C-alpha positions as CSV (number, residue, x, y, z in Angstrom):
1,M,144.5,9.8,72.8
2,A,142.2,7.7,75.0
3,K,141.8,4.1,74.1
4,T,138.4,3.4,72.4
5,T,136.1,0.4,72.4
6,N,133.1,-0.6,70.3
7,V,129.5,-0.3,71.5
8,N,126.8,-2.1,69.6
9,V,123.3,-0.5,69.9
10,R,120.2,-1.9,68.2
11,V,117.8,0.8,66.9
12,G,115.1,0.9,64.2
13,E,116.2,1.5,60.7
14,D,114.1,4.6,60.3
15,I,115.4,6.2,63.5
16,K,119.0,5.4,62.5
17,R,118.4,7.0,59.1
18,Q,116.8,10.1,60.5
19,A,119.5,10.4,63.2
20,E,122.3,10.1,60.6
21,F,120.7,12.7,58.4
22,L,120.3,15.1,61.4
23,F,123.9,14.6,62.7
24,N,125.4,14.8,59.2
25,S,123.5,18.1,58.8
26,L,125.3,19.2,62.0
27,G,128.6,18.2,60.6
28,M,129.1,15.0,62.6
29,N,128.5,11.3,62.2
30,L,126.5,9.0,64.5
31,S,129.5,7.8,66.4
32,T,130.4,11.4,67.3
33,A,126.9,12.1,68.4
34,M,126.8,9.0,70.6
35,N,130.1,10.1,72.2
36,I,128.6,13.5,72.9
37,F,125.6,11.9,74.5
38,L,127.6,9.4,76.6
39,C,130.1,12.2,77.8
40,S,127.2,14.4,78.7
41,A,125.5,11.6,80.7
42,V,128.7,10.9,82.6
43,R,129.2,14.7,83.4
44,F,125.6,15.1,84.3
45,G,125.5,12.0,86.4
46,G,122.5,10.6,84.5
47,I,120.4,11.1,81.4
48,P,121.2,14.6,80.3
49,F,117.6,15.5,79.6
50,E,114.2,15.1,81.3
51,L,112.5,11.7,80.9
52,K,108.7,11.8,81.2
53,L,105.7,10.0,79.9
54,F,103.8,11.7,77.1
55,Q,100.1,11.1,77.3
56,K,98.6,11.5,73.8
57,P,95.1,12.9,73.7
58,L,92.4,10.4,72.8
59,G,91.6,10.1,69.1
60,F,88.0,9.7,68.0
61,E,88.5,5.9,67.5
62,A,89.4,5.6,71.2
63,M,86.7,7.9,72.6
64,S,83.3,6.8,73.7
65,K,80.2,8.3,72.1
66,E,79.6,10.1,75.4
67,Q,83.1,11.7,75.3
68,I,82.6,12.8,71.7
69,D,79.2,14.3,72.5
70,L,80.6,16.2,75.5
71,K,83.4,17.7,73.4
72,L,80.9,18.6,70.7
73,E,78.5,20.1,73.2
74,A,81.3,22.2,74.8
75,G,82.1,23.5,71.4
76,F,78.5,24.5,70.6
77,T,78.2,26.2,74.0
78,S,81.4,28.1,73.3
79,M,80.1,29.1,69.9
80,D,76.7,30.2,71.3
81,A,78.7,32.4,73.8
82,G,80.5,34.1,70.9
83,K,83.8,32.4,71.6
84,G,84.0,30.7,68.2
85,R,87.0,30.8,65.8
86,P,87.5,29.9,62.1
87,A,87.0,26.2,61.4
88,K,90.3,25.8,59.6
89,E,92.2,27.2,62.7
90,F,90.2,24.9,65.0
91,F,90.9,21.8,62.9
92,D,94.6,22.6,62.4
93,D,94.9,22.7,66.2
94,F,92.7,19.6,66.6
95,E,94.8,17.6,64.2
96,K,98.0,18.6,66.2
97,E,96.4,17.0,69.3
98,H,94.9,13.9,67.7
99,D,96.4,11.3,65.4
100,F,94.4,10.7,62.2
101,G,97.0,8.8,60.4
102,G,97.8,11.6,57.9
103,V,94.1,12.2,57.1
104,H,93.0,15.8,57.4
105,C,89.7,16.4,59.0
106,Y,89.0,19.9,57.5
107,H,88.2,20.3,53.8
108,R,87.7,23.7,52.3
109,G,84.0,24.4,51.7
110,T,82.6,21.7,54.0
111,R,81.2,22.1,57.5
112,A,80.3,19.8,60.3
113,A,76.6,19.9,61.0
114,R,74.5,19.1,64.0
115,P,71.0,17.8,63.3
116,D,69.2,20.3,65.6
117,R,71.1,23.3,64.2
118,N,70.8,25.0,60.9
119,I,74.5,25.5,60.1
């Protein structure tokens, strides 16, 4: 058996807890999972998965009034052209793209209104 050594890695408590739960569900501990990652990196000759920047779409709080107005106007234009879809479906997709801190933007029985439209 190969000689082993200790490796100390600092990670956030929540990530560690989630990783331990995941790997235990797969029948291994964190040490085994780290060994698999390190062996894969050595065999691969680098990180064994693609590294890229993820650019999160802007949430309303980060958008200017003009950006919000443009998005709303594009939606109304699409609706006028008959390209609409159910509000719940739209808001479900919208919430996937924007972070609202767990607050849902669609509530059954409510509608967003525009002052110059009778919706």
